[in-house]
N, C-alpha and C positions, 0 to 999 in steps of 0.2 A: 899700126893700130893707134887710135887717138884716145886720150883720156888716161887717168891713172888706172893701175891694175894691181892685182894681188896674186900671189902664187899659192895655189891650193896644195893639199897633201900629195897629190899625184903630179906635182910640178906643172900643171896646166895653168895657163894664164886666163883669168876671168876679168873682163872689164867691169869697173865699178859703175859705169853709167847705164846699166840695165834698168828698165822700168821697175819701180817698186811693186811687188805683188799686192793685191787688194787686202789680203789678210795682214800683211806687215804694215800697210798704210793705216788700217783700222786700229791696230794695236798701238801705233805711234800716237794717234789722236787721244787715246785714253791715258797716256803716260807723259803728260806735259810737265809734271813736277820733276821728272828724272833728269839727270845730267846727260849730256850728249853721249859719252862712252857707255853709260848704263843703258841708254835707249838702244844703242847699236848692239850691245851684247844680248839684251833681252830679245830684240828683233831677230838676231841671227839664230839664237837657240830655239825660238819658237818656229821660225819660218823654215829653217833648214830641213828638219825631219819631215815636214809635211810636203815639201816640194822637191826634195833631193832625189836625184836620179841615182838609184843604186843598182846593184848587180849581185847575182848569186855567185859565190866563190868559196873556196876553201882557203882561208887566210891564216898565215902563221906569224907569230910575233916572237921577239927575243924571249928566251926562257923556255923554249919548246912548248909554247901555248898555241894550239892549232884549233880553229873553229870553222865550222861550215854553216853558212846561212846567207842571209841577205845583207850585203855590206853597203853602207853609205858613208860618205865622207862628211864630217861635221866639224864645227869649230867649237872647242871647249876652252873657255877662259882665254880667248885670243889665240889659241894654238890649234893647228890642224889635228884631227883625230879620226879614228875609224869607229863606227857604231855597227855592231853585227847583231842582227836579229836572228836568234837561233830557231831551228825548226819547231821547238816546243812552244815558242811564242807565236810563230806564224800559223801553225796548224793545230797545236795542242791547247791553245788558249791561256797559257801562262804568261801574264804581262811582265814578269820579272826575268824572263829567259832572254837576256841580251848581255853583251859585253862591250866595253869601250876601251880602246887602247890609243895612246898617243901615236901619231904618225911616225915619230922617230923610233918607235919600237917595232915597226913593220919589218918582217924578214922575207916572206914570200907569199905568193898567192897563185891559185889555179882557178881560172874561171870555170863555172859549172852552169848547167841549165836548171831551171826550176823543177823540171820533171825528174832529173836525176837526184836532186836533193830530196825531193818528196818521197821518191821510191826508197832511197836509203833510210830515211827517217821511219817510213812505214815498216820496212823490214826490221829495223832495230826495235820498233814497238812490238812486232810479232814475236821476235826472239825473246824479248823481256817477258811477254805474257806466257810464252812456252816455258821459260825458265821458272817463272813463278808457279805455273801449274805442276812442273816436275818437283819443285821443292815442297809443295803442299803434299804431293803424293808420297814423297820420301818421308816427310814428317809423319803422315798417317801410318806408314809402314813401321817406322821406329816406335810410334806409340803402341801399335798392335803387338810388336815384339816385346815391349816392356810389360804389357798386360799379360801376355802368355808366358813370359819368362824364358822364352827360347831365343836361340840365335837365328831362327828362321830356316836353317838348313838341316836341322836335326843332328848335327855333329856335336859331340861333347867338346867343349872348349875349356877344359880345366888343365890343359897341359898333359893330360893322360894319353897314352897310346893304347893300342889294342892289348898289349901284354901287361899293362898296369904300370910300367916304368915311365920315367920322365922322358926317355928318348925312344 
C-alpha cells in the first residue's frame, strides 16, 4: 500500500490519499483563516457523521454500559471514538438520544439487523404504553377507594377477627 495511513478505532488501515469529498472541500474554502490542525479537526468532525459507514449493533463499554443502535466510528479531538444513535433518535425523533464513547472503553459488540433493532424498540414502546395504561387504571382505582372509604374487598381491616379479639 502506498502513501501514509492511519489506524482507525477498529484497527483497519485507511489511506490518507483518498479524494476529498465535495462537502469537506467546500467547508475548507470558507475557513481560510484557520490553522492547518484546526481545519483538519473541523473537516473530520463535520464530514465523518455525514459519510461514515455505520452498522447496527449492541455495543458494550467498560463500566457495564450497553447500548443498542446505529454505531459509527468517529474521531473526537484526534482520538478514535464510537458514536451510537439510539432507536429513540432514529425512529422516535429525539435528536439528543445518542451516546459517544472513546474507542479505548470498548468492551464487546454484537452485530444486529435494522429490522431486529426496530422490532425490539417498538415492542419496548408498546410495553411502556401498556404499563402507563395500567398505572393510570390503578391510580383511578385507588382514588375511587379513597372516595368510598373502603378497601375494595368489603373486609374489615382494623385487625379485628370474627370474635372481636385481636387474633
